[in-house]
Structures are given as structure tokens and as C-alpha cells.
N, C-alpha and C positions, 0 to 999 in steps of 0.2 A: 485874108491874103495881105501880105505886107508889100508895099511898093518896091519893085525891083527884085523881089525874091519870090520863090514859091513857098507855100505853107510847109512843104516837106523839108526844105533846107534853110528856113529862116532861123535867125538867132532866137532862142527861147525867150530871152529877156525882151527882145523887140516885139515878139508875138504877144507876150504878156502885157506889155505896155500899151498895145493897140486895143486891149479890152477883151471881155469874155467872148464876144462873137468871133474874134480872130483866133482865140484858143480853140473853140469848137471847130472852126474851119480847118485849123491845122490838124486836129484829131481826125476829122473825116478824111482829109487828104492823105494823111499817113496810113490810115487803115486801108484806103483804096490802093495805095502803093504796095502795102504789105500783101493784100489779096492778089494783086497782079504778079508779084514775085512768087508767091506760093503756087499760083497757077503754072508759072513757067517751070517750077520744080516738079510738079505733078506730070506735066507734059514730057519733060525730060526723063522722068522715071519710067513712063510708058515706053518711050523710045529705047531706053536702056534694056527693058525687058524684051522688046522685039529683037534686039541684037543678040540676046543670050537665051534662046529657047532651050527647053529640055524635051527630049523625046519621050521620056516616061518618068514615073515617080521616083525611080532609083536615083536620078540625078537632079530632081526638082526640089525647090524649096517648099517645105510643108509647115503647117502650124505646129507650134509647141504648146503643150498643155501645162506649162509651168515647170520650173526647175529643169528645163532642157529636155523634157520628155516629148518625143516626136509622135504626133498623132497620125502621121501619114496622110493628112488631109491637105490638098493644095491650098495655097495662100489666098486664092480668090475662088469664087463660086463656079458652078457648072457652066461650061462654055468659055471660060477665060483660059488663056494659054498657060502652060507650065513654064516656069522660069528656072534657070540654073541656080542651084543653091549657092554656089560660090559667087555668082554674079550678084545675088541679093546681098550677100555679106559684104562684097566690095562697095556696093552702093550705100549700104548702111554706114560703112566707115567714112565714105566721102561726105555723108550728111551729118557726121558726128553723132550717129545713133548707135545704140546697142544692136546686136544682130536681131533680137526679137522685135525691137521697135522698127527696124528696117523692114522686116518681113510684114509687119502690120501696115506700115506706110505703103509699101509697094502693092500689097494685096488690095488696099483701098483704091489705089490708082488704077489697077487692072480691073477691079470691080466696076468702077465708073466707066472706063473706056470700052469695056467689052460687054457689060451686062446692064448698064444704066445709061444708054446713049443720050436720052433727053436731058438728064442731069449733067452729063459730061459736056454736051453742047452748050449749056448755059454757063458752066464753069469757064469754058474756053472763050465764050462771048463776053465774059466779065460781068454777067448779070447775077451770078450766084457765087457767094464766097466759098473758096475751097474748103474751109473748115466745116461749113454746113454740109457740103456734098460728101466729105469724108465721113462725117458722123452717120449719114444715111447709109453709105457703103459698108460701114462697119456692121450695121444691123442686117444687111441683106445677104451677106456671104453664105449663110446657112440655107438660103432659099433655093428652090428649083429655078430653072431658067424662066418658066412661065410665071412663077410667083414674083421673081425679081422684076420681070417686065411689068407686072401689075403695079408694083410699088413705084417704078419709074414713071408709069403713065399717070398715076394718081398724085404723086408728089411734085413732079417737075414744074407745073405751073405755079406752085405755091411754096417751093422749097426755100425761097429766100426769107420766108417769114414764119414757117412752122417751127414748133418747139419739139423737144425730145418726146413728149407724151404723144403728140400727133403722129410722129414718125413711128413710134412703137405700136400705136393702134393700127396704122396702115400695114405694118409688117405682120402683126398678128392676124389681121383680116386676110392678108395674102396667104398665110399659112393655113388658115381655116378653109379658104376657098380652093386652093390648089394642092395642098399637102395634108389631106385629112388624116392619113395614117400617122404622119409625123406629129400632127396636132394632138391626136389621141395618145401617142406615146409620151409626149411632153406632159400632158395633163395627168396621165397615170403616174409618171415619175414624180410630179409635184405632189400628188396625193400621198404617195409613199413616203415623201420627205416630211410629212407633218409630224410634229413632236411638241412636247412641252417639258421643259427641264428647269429644275431649281438647283442652282450650283452651290452646294455646301462646302466645296473644296477650297473656296476662297472667301470665307466669311471675314468681313472687315473687322477692324478693332472696335468699331462702333456697334458691332453685332448685326450687320445687315448681310443679306445674301442676294445674289443676282438671279433673276428669272428671265428666261428667254424661250422663244418657241416659234413655230409656224403653224397656223390654224386654218381650218376651212373658213372662207370669207364670212359665211353666215354666222358661224360661231364667234368669230372675231368681232363682228359688228354687235352681236349680243353682249359680249364681254365689255366692249367699249361703251355701250349705252349704260350698262349697269354701273361701271366705274365712274362715268361722268355724273350720273344721277347721285350715286353715293357720295362723291366728293362735294357736290353742290349742297347736299343735305347736311353733311358734316360742317360745312361753312355756315349754314343757316343755324346750326345748333351752337355756334360760337367758336368753332375750331379756327384758329388764325394761321395755321401752317400754310405752306405754299400749295398750289394745285397738285403738283406732283406728289407731295407728301400725303395729301388727303386721298389721292387715288390709291396710293400704296396701302393706306389704312383701310380703305374700302375693300381691297383684295383680302386683307386679313380677316375682316368681318365676314365676308362671303365664305372664306375657308372654314371658319369656326361655326358657321350656321347661325350667326347672330342676326336676327331679323328685327332688331329694334328700329332700324331704318327701313323705310320702304324703298327697295331698289327698283321698283317698277318704272321703266322709262315712260315718258309721255307718248301718246299715240303718234305714229309717224305721219309725215306729210304725204302729199299726193305723188303720183308717179311722174315720169319724165317724158316730155314730148319727143317723139321720134321725127325722122325726116318727113314722114307722111302724116304727122300730127297724131298718130296713135299713141296710146300710153298703156302701161300695164303696171299693176302693183302686186307684188308677191308678199303676202303677209304670213309670217310664221309665228304661231302663238304656242307657248308651252306653259302648261300648268305645273307648278312645283309645290310640294308640301314638305313640311319639316316638323319635327317634334317640338321645336322651340318657337313656333309662331308661323306667321303667314308669309309665303313668298309668292305673291300674286302673279298672275299670268303676265307675260311680256310679249311684245310684238316687235318683230324685225321687219323693216320695210326696205325693199330693194328698188332703187330708182333705175329703171331699165329702159334704154332706147331700143325700140324694135323697128327694123326696116320692113319694107314690103316683102323681102325674101324671108325674113324670120316669121312673118305672119302667115305666108303661104306655104312655106316648105315644111314637109313632115320630118326632115332630117334633124338630128341632134347637133350636128356640127356647125349649123348656121351661127355666125358670130352676132352677139348682142353687146351693147355697151352699158355697163353698170356704173352709175355715178358714185356710189358709196366708196368711202376710203380714198377719195381723190380720183376715182375713175379707173375701171378695169375692163378689159375686153375679155368676155367669157363666151360660152356657147349657150344656145337655147336649151341644150340637154342639161347643162349644169343648173340653169334656172329652174327647169322642170323638176329636177331631182329635189331641189330645195322646197318647191311648192308641193311635191308629192309625198313628203315625209308624213309619217303617222301622226305627228303632233301638229300638222297644219290644219287649222280650223277653217280658214277662209282664203280664197283667192279672188281678188276684186279687179275687174277691168273698169277703169274709170271713164267717164264721158270725155269726149274730145274737147280740148281747150284750144280755141283759136286765138293765137297770140297777136293777131293783127286787129282784133276788136278793141276799140277804145275802152279804157277802164280808169275811172277817176273817183277818188273818195275825198271826203272832208277831213280835215285834221292833218297833222304833220306825220304821224307814224303810220306807215302802210299796214293794213291788216294782213293776216297770214296768206289769204288767197291771192292778194295782189303781189306780195313779196314772192310767192311761188312762181307767178308768171314772169317776173323779172329774172329769177334764177334760171328758169327754163330757157328764156330767150338768150341770156348773156353767157351762161355756162361757166365763165371765168371772170376775173377782174378785167375790165375793158380798157385799162391803161395800156399804151403801147408796150408790147413784148412781155406783158405779165400773164402768167398762166395759173394763178392761184384759183382754186375752185370757187365758184360763185357762192356756194352755201356757207363759206367761211368769210365772206366779204360784208362790208357795210352797204346799205342801200343809200345812194347819194341822190339828192335832188340836183339835177343838172343845172337848172335855173333855181337858185336858192329859194327855199320856202318863204323866208322873210323878205325876199325881193319879188314876191308874187308868183313864184313857181308852184304849180299844183302838185299834189301827191297823186300822180297819174302814171300809167304805164309808159307813156311817151316822155316823161320827165324824170324817170328813175333809172339808175344804172348801178351795176355792181362794181365797187372799188374796194380793194384791200385797204387795210388801215393806213399803210404808208402812202399809197397813191391818193387816198381820200384826203389825207393831210396836205399832200402836195397841191391838190386841186383847191383846197380851202385856203391854205396859207402860203403856198409856194409859187403862185403866179401862173400855174397851168390852167388852161381853159379848154373846154370841149363842147361839142354839140352832137346830137344824134341826127344824122342826115337821113336815115331810114331805120326801121326797126332792126336793132342789133348791129348797126354800122355807125361808127363814131369818128368824128374829125377832131383831132387834138392839135393844140398849139402850145409850144413850150415857152418859158419866160424869155428866151432869146430868139423867138420867132421861127423855130423849126416846127414843121407840120407833119402829121402822121395820120394815116387812115387805118382804123382798127375794125376788123370784121371777124367772122367765124373762122376764116382761113389764116388769120394772123395779122401782122402789122406791115404796112407799106410806108416807107419813108418818102414823103412828098417834097421834102426840102430840096430846092434846086441847088446845083453846085455853085460855089462862090464864083463871082465874076472876076476874071484876072485883070490886072492892071494893063494899061495900053502897051502894046508891043509884045505882050506875052501870049502864047497860044492857049486857047481854052482847054479845059480838062476833057479827056475822052472817056 
């Protein structure tokens, strides 16, 4: 804050000369003002819709499916009012939007006001940024009234800090719970869309072709493991090409049945702890033989979160969370299908792991069993607002090892490479205040609390100069 002015109307040069702290304060104040203005636009859009109702779909604004094709579906979900098509177009023009963008914007506003009341109340109270609420509303418009209410109930307390992945998981969970027929239809449609294509119509001058497809998750994980192993072994044999090139070479060797390299991936790690600390591992093993050598058996491991519902319910539609490939919400039936294939040799339910038990080892590098516990606890990079999966992160000693920090569960955390470097060399500091909960401090004194629900900004608003009203 610059004396005599607010951070939102101060001269940029004056803010810059006041130092980095003043620049960050100006950014925070400008974002707060931007959110307040966006809230007023949303409220006005809801009022505009109330002034221009439509009695039936004939005169109502509906979704377009691209290229102006009308789907006949109202712009907000079940229970939201219909709005005059012409009124929506007029609002879009006033906002400087295209007709389609205006429909989307007003649909999100109506979704919030009429189907997501808890989120809407937070937007109006100024505790939830409108852009976050609109992103959730975009995903709930296809839901039934009950399913949308479930999302509202689950996300409202944490909506200010959840990411896209958490929102999508909650929406998928609502679909599985309240719309089983729709869930089955979507799953069948996705299964029918599987394909694998090699595009020879656009062969490059260098003699390369594009390959693309959509596979069953278990098959895709199999292929990923084989390519990763093959690329690594090509490098070990002296190939100096990039990783992507080596992966492409491994595909060619698989296609030609060349088994000079052993493409068998290493045995998988253990399963994933669920909310009730239960774990399961589904191991799919396939024996392959070929005329030109050995293609030894391989194992695909699915890291599955199972809730009490999944363990007790006989239904196939109960949602489960699979960590592989960045995390996917599936159903118990899909996991059972993978585990019930003819080539499945073994299904193992591993013992319970209590992540609250202390675990310390000698030496700098944590062994696999200890690293696994850290992955299970953190699930993602623990830096504020980062959502990179834990299994692709570094394991950081919170108190550095060379400063006396032990290699222990209570002193290890998952940090992606960028945030690991920022902690080590960029002035960021943090502490684990309880298992899985981290208190961060930035180089300029901003503080954040990071837990499994997301990131909470603990930085107090800047203190205004004398005679100026405080921020609200």
C-alpha cells in the first residue's frame, strides 16, 4: 500500500519503487477488486434472467452443439428457470460476448443461483472467486437436481481451494451415486469410442507417421510400462536420442517382435490407502510367447482407493479412485472386470498400513516402503496450489538431511521438481504441522496452509495508511 493511495489506483512506478512487497499487495488488491466486479456482473445476469422468463422451450435459450446446431437443452440444469433466447443474446451483446459465450455465461450464473445455493452464497459473500464457482457450475449442468445438490454440499466448504481434478472427481462421484443409468451410458459410450489409428495420409518429409488412439486404461498402462522400460534399456545400450525418440523406437521393436530387449517392467508397488485405511491391489499378469525369443510375463498394478461403500456394496456402480495415469474415477465393476480376466493370475489384498505410525531409517535415501507411505499420505505435490501427482515428485527432507533432518515419515514430503528447487534455493520454507498438513511461508512473508482439501491463503490483508478505510 502506498501512502495516500490504494493499491488498485496507485501509480505503477510508485508501487514498484516501494519494493516487492508493495507489488504483491497491489496484485492481491487488484484481484480482490476484479472478483468483486465479476460478482456484480453475475448477480446482474441472474436479475436479467428473472426479468425475461420463457414459458416453454420454443422461446427459451438452449445449448448449441457447435456450428450453431441447437440441442434443445436448456442453458442451465434441471430446476433452473428458462430464459428468453432474445434476452440472452441482448445480454451477450452488452457484455461484448458472442451469442454462444453469452449463453454459457448466463447458464453458469443460473446454475449457481438456482442449483448450487451454497456456492452461490459464498460468491455473494466474497469468500469464493466467481471464476472458481463458474468452473464448477460448468461441470454440474448435466447433473440431476439431486446430483447437483450433492456436489454443492461436498464442494462448498472447500471450493476456494480445490482444483479441476477434485471438482471432476466430485462430479463423477455424484453421477455414479445419483445417476447410475447415465453413468452406465457414458461408460458404454466411452468403451465404444476406443480405437488405435496410424495415420499414413500425412507422412512427413522425414518419413514419420502419426499414431493416436484411445485405449482401455489397463491396456494403456501395460503399453506405458513397456515403452518406459524399452526406452530406458535403449539408453543403457548407448542410444543417445531423446526420451521421446527412444519410446518411438521401442514401439517399432514391439511391432516387429524383436525381443533382444527385455520389455518386462519391474514389479509394481503396493496399493493405495483409502479413507478407511483399506488397500487393494489388482495384479494382471499376461504370458506372451513369440517365435523370435522370450516376452516374459508382465504385471499391471492398479492403485485403487476403496471406501467403506465400495467394500460393503455388492453393486458394480460404486465409485473407486484409481491413482494410475494421474488419477481416474472408475467403478468397482470396472476394476472387477480387469481382475476377472482369464489372464489374471493373482489378486492380492495387502495388509493395512497405518500412516500415523512413526517410520525412520538410517541414510539419506528413503527405501521403497517408506517412499510409498509418503506418496499415500500426500497424494500430490504439497506446495500451495500444486496438484502434480505424488508419484512423479521428489521426496524432500523438510529439515535438510545435512542439517540434522532425519529420513523419516514426519520429515519427508512430496515436491515436484520446480517447487523442490524453490524450497531449496528460492527462499520458501515450510513445516508439517500434522500428518499431511503443511504450513508454508513465501520469500516475501505470505503464508499458506496446504492439506488434502487444497490451499488456504493465511496472509492478512495489507494495513491501510492512516485515514484510509480498511479492506472489506
